[in-house]
Backbone as ProteinMPNN parsed JSONL, in Angstrom:
{"seq_chain_A": "XXXXXXXXXXXXXXXXXXXXXXXXXXXXXXXXXXXXXXXXXXXXXXXXXXXXXXXXXXXXXXXXXXXXXXXXXXXXXX", "coords_chain_A": {"N_chain_A": [[216.847, 213.143, 93.084], [215.759, 210.967, 95.522], [213.723, 209.596, 96.799], [210.941, 207.021, 97.322], [208.44, 208.251, 97.325], [208.676, 210.723, 96.682], [209.458, 210.045, 93.931], [207.324, 208.977, 93.445], [205.149, 211.478, 93.948], [205.755, 213.287, 92.247], [205.612, 212.216, 89.363], [202.839, 212.104, 90.135], [202.36, 214.655, 89.779], [202.491, 215.93, 87.52], [201.101, 214.184, 85.87], [201.388, 212.697, 83.273], [203.414, 211.044, 81.529], [206.108, 210.536, 79.195], [206.996, 208.235, 77.36], [209.57, 206.277, 75.43], [209.877, 204.529, 72.783], [212.033, 202.966, 71.101], [214.744, 202.701, 68.019], [216.513, 205.05, 68.371], [219.168, 207.336, 68.646], [221.562, 207.732, 71.099], [221.804, 210.61, 70.918], [220.209, 211.708, 69.643], [218.138, 210.878, 71.595], [218.513, 212.576, 73.622], [217.708, 215.005, 72.585], [215.318, 214.251, 72.204], [214.493, 214.506, 74.899], [215.054, 217.3, 75.285], [212.792, 218.618, 73.982], [210.507, 217.579, 74.903], [211.042, 218.574, 77.484], [210.34, 221.4, 76.164], [207.95, 221.769, 76.251], [207.211, 221.233, 78.479], [206.736, 218.492, 80.184], [207.959, 216.503, 81.697], [208.662, 213.863, 82.815], [210.151, 211.175, 82.042], [210.218, 207.557, 80.13], [212.822, 204.977, 80.019], [212.223, 202.489, 77.297], [214.119, 199.398, 77.85], [213.956, 197.592, 75.79], [214.981, 199.319, 73.75], [217.591, 199.992, 71.828], [219.792, 201.628, 72.315], [219.409, 202.643, 75.101], [220.709, 201.294, 77.543], [222.783, 203.195, 77.192], [222.077, 205.838, 77.143], [220.437, 206.38, 79.16], [221.553, 206.97, 81.53], [223.745, 209.32, 80.448], [220.788, 210.903, 79.576], [220.555, 211.025, 82.257], [222.525, 212.506, 83.287], [222.46, 214.917, 81.558], [219.622, 216.399, 82.268], [219.524, 216.049, 85.434], [217.946, 216.729, 87.936], [216.125, 218.258, 86.654], [214.486, 216.527, 85.091], [212.587, 213.582, 85.243], [214.095, 210.644, 84.819], [213.644, 207.194, 83.653], [213.762, 203.961, 83.368], [212.003, 201.428, 81.247], [210.659, 198.249, 80.833], [212.052, 196.661, 81.902], [213.207, 193.55, 82.057], [215.038, 192.077, 83.758], [217.233, 191.559, 86.985]], "CA_chain_A": [[215.39, 212.59, 93.713], [216.06, 210.011, 95.879], [212.761, 208.405, 97.187], [210.42, 206.529, 96.327], [207.303, 208.839, 97.41], [209.335, 211.734, 95.65], [209.05, 210.13, 92.167], [205.621, 209.181, 92.713], [204.567, 212.838, 94.312], [206.454, 213.51, 90.329], [204.542, 211.476, 88.535], [201.501, 212.777, 89.891], [202.318, 216.272, 89.694], [202.752, 216.221, 85.779], [199.85, 213.524, 85.123], [201.949, 211.936, 82.114], [205.255, 210.041, 81.55], [206.669, 210.675, 77.885], [207.53, 206.874, 76.412], [210.615, 206.594, 74.413], [210.975, 203.06, 72.582], [212.577, 202.964, 69.548], [216.117, 202.713, 67.505], [217.379, 206.137, 68.658], [219.989, 207.441, 69.142], [222.133, 208.948, 72.757], [221.723, 212.884, 70.871], [218.498, 211.629, 69.45], [217.543, 210.656, 72.798], [218.729, 213.477, 74.068], [216.801, 215.781, 71.737], [213.499, 214.176, 72.219], [213.896, 214.941, 76.223], [214.73, 218.453, 75.589], [211.743, 218.978, 73.347], [209.831, 217.431, 75.873], [211.201, 219.492, 78.307], [210.135, 222.92, 76.399], [206.454, 221.461, 76.38], [206.522, 221.137, 80.235], [207.138, 217.41, 79.849], [209.001, 216.009, 83.244], [208.814, 212.528, 83.328], [210.277, 210.29, 80.469], [210.565, 206.575, 80.14], [213.043, 204.844, 77.578], [212.182, 201.262, 77.347], [215.263, 198.791, 77.355], [214.118, 197.184, 74.46], [215.758, 199.849, 72.634], [218.895, 199.506, 71.729], [221.11, 202.438, 72.959], [218.535, 202.235, 75.938], [221.224, 201.78, 78.342], [223.53, 203.937, 76.792], [221.359, 206.663, 77.206], [220.109, 206.608, 80.429], [222.626, 208.252, 81.898], [223.718, 210.615, 79.593], [220.171, 211.936, 80.003], [220.149, 211.852, 83.805], [223.298, 213.837, 83.042], [221.922, 215.876, 80.924], [218.778, 217.084, 82.768], [219.563, 216.392, 86.149], [216.615, 216.345, 88.356], [214.68, 218.928, 85.853], [213.446, 215.655, 84.149], [212.937, 212.119, 86.054], [213.968, 209.617, 83.63], [213.819, 206.217, 84.349], [213.664, 202.959, 82.589], [210.749, 200.418, 81.146], [210.538, 196.706, 80.294], [212.44, 195.96, 82.557], [213.013, 191.915, 82.62], [215.75, 190.619, 84.818], [218.146, 192.573, 86.839]], "C_chain_A": [[215.725, 210.866, 94.053], [214.516, 208.618, 96.733], [211.757, 207.863, 96.549], [208.489, 207.282, 96.547], [207.794, 210.537, 96.441], [209.092, 211.444, 94.85], [207.743, 209.651, 92.272], [204.787, 210.597, 92.757], [205.052, 213.769, 92.527], [205.582, 213.371, 89.518], [203.013, 212.025, 88.908], [201.295, 213.631, 89.523], [202.118, 216.448, 87.701], [201.466, 215.582, 84.878], [200.394, 212.853, 83.869], [203.701, 211.698, 81.79], [205.074, 209.699, 79.511], [207.405, 209.274, 77.506], [208.348, 206.599, 75.184], [210.946, 204.96, 73.932], [211.204, 203.725, 70.857], [214.106, 202.84, 69.1], [216.351, 204.396, 67.482], [218.434, 206.042, 69.203], [220.065, 208.037, 70.553], [221.6, 210.568, 72.092], [220.424, 212.59, 70.549], [217.839, 211.796, 70.754], [216.982, 212.099, 73.684], [217.917, 215.039, 73.675], [215.441, 215.976, 72.31], [212.856, 214.742, 73.568], [213.641, 216.759, 76.565], [213.315, 219.426, 74.919], [210.216, 218.97, 74.041], [209.925, 218.406, 76.815], [210.319, 221.186, 77.891], [208.605, 222.376, 76.235], [205.998, 220.699, 77.798], [206.593, 219.525, 80.624], [208.297, 216.741, 81.486], [209.504, 215.028, 83.413], [208.848, 211.03, 82.209], [210.837, 208.978, 80.983], [211.433, 206.05, 79.202], [212.775, 203.668, 78.488], [213.79, 200.742, 76.85], [215.152, 198.177, 76.544], [214.12, 197.954, 73.565], [217.301, 200.074, 72.529], [219.679, 200.277, 72.281], [220.647, 202.654, 74.192], [219.833, 202.348, 77.034], [222.554, 202.648, 78.317], [223.402, 205.838, 77.134], [220.947, 207.064, 78.288], [220.852, 207.402, 81.406], [223.463, 208.934, 81.357], [221.983, 211.789, 80.075], [220.17, 212.272, 81.687], [221.859, 212.74, 83.961], [223.763, 214.766, 83.218], [221.084, 216.833, 81.822], [218.829, 216.843, 84.89], [218.418, 216.273, 86.984], [215.442, 217.857, 88.034], [213.974, 217.368, 85.489], [213.506, 214.36, 85.528], [212.976, 211.322, 84.924], [213.98, 208.304, 84.574], [213.177, 204.942, 82.781], [212.961, 202.045, 82.619], [211.276, 199.101, 80.348], [211.483, 196.382, 80.553], [212.324, 194.347, 82.859], [213.708, 191.531, 83.441], [216.76, 192.636, 85.283], [219.158, 192.813, 86.08]], "O_chain_A": [[215.875, 209.915, 93.287], [214.481, 207.419, 97.01], [211.562, 208.091, 95.355], [207.519, 206.802, 95.96], [207.062, 211.181, 95.689], [208.325, 212.235, 94.301], [206.972, 209.828, 91.329], [203.955, 210.894, 91.899], [204.501, 214.737, 92.004], [204.864, 214.229, 89.004], [202.175, 212.311, 88.052], [200.253, 213.847, 88.904], [201.488, 217.273, 87.04], [200.956, 215.995, 83.837], [199.446, 212.296, 83.314], [204.773, 212.288, 81.926], [204.31, 208.996, 78.851], [208.62, 209.4, 77.358], [207.87, 206.68, 74.052], [211.848, 204.262, 74.397], [210.747, 204.491, 70.009], [214.833, 202.896, 70.092], [216.334, 204.918, 66.367], [218.827, 205.172, 69.98], [219.155, 208.626, 71.136], [221.108, 211.465, 72.776], [219.506, 213.17, 71.129], [217.079, 212.735, 70.99], [215.912, 212.515, 74.128], [217.658, 215.943, 74.47], [214.749, 216.925, 72.679], [211.724, 215.186, 73.759], [212.876, 217.371, 77.311], [212.954, 220.551, 75.265], [209.25, 219.727, 73.937], [208.945, 219.122, 77.022], [209.838, 221.954, 78.725], [208.068, 223.43, 75.893], [205.045, 219.992, 78.124], [206.427, 219.458, 81.842], [209.48, 216.932, 81.766], [210.581, 214.908, 83.997], [207.992, 210.243, 81.805], [211.646, 208.933, 81.91], [211.316, 206.255, 77.993], [212.91, 203.58, 79.709], [214.496, 201.248, 75.979], [216.248, 197.847, 76.09], [213.484, 197.708, 72.54], [217.975, 200.361, 73.518], [220.529, 199.669, 72.931], [221.632, 203.003, 74.842], [220.042, 203.491, 77.442], [223.278, 202.765, 79.306], [224.256, 206.712, 77.284], [221.071, 208.272, 78.489], [220.501, 208.466, 81.917], [224.252, 209.278, 82.238], [221.957, 212.895, 80.616], [219.9, 213.337, 82.242], [222.07, 213.55, 84.864], [224.56, 215.366, 83.939], [221.572, 217.909, 82.168], [218.094, 217.572, 85.556], [217.711, 215.382, 86.513], [214.506, 218.323, 88.683], [212.77, 217.263, 85.726], [214.288, 214.321, 86.478], [212.047, 211.271, 84.118], [214.218, 208.261, 85.781], [212.521, 205.097, 81.751], [212.884, 201.464, 83.702], [212.121, 199.048, 79.454], [212.132, 195.756, 79.715], [211.546, 193.892, 83.698], [213.286, 190.582, 84.101], [216.921, 193.747, 84.777], [219.792, 193.861, 86.209]]}, "name": "protein", "num_of_chains": 1, "seq": "XXXXXXXXXXXXXXXXXXXXXXXXXXXXXXXXXXXXXXXXXXXXXXXXXXXXXXXXXXXXXXXXXXXXXXXXXXXXXX"}
């Protein structure tokens, strides 16, 4: 998924974005993503004020590939 239009369409299609906020391990975050996928949720945001977010985001992307749109939230700076 590489264009803004594609991302926008994916969000419109699903009508729901799961927002993960809290002190989850990378493994817990992946398990939560798997549960979301089982429930047909295909868009997930991990807030950057969560302690493991920067470690979890690339692992989520690797684990789910194009099956789930994974993004960062609560981004305050570059």
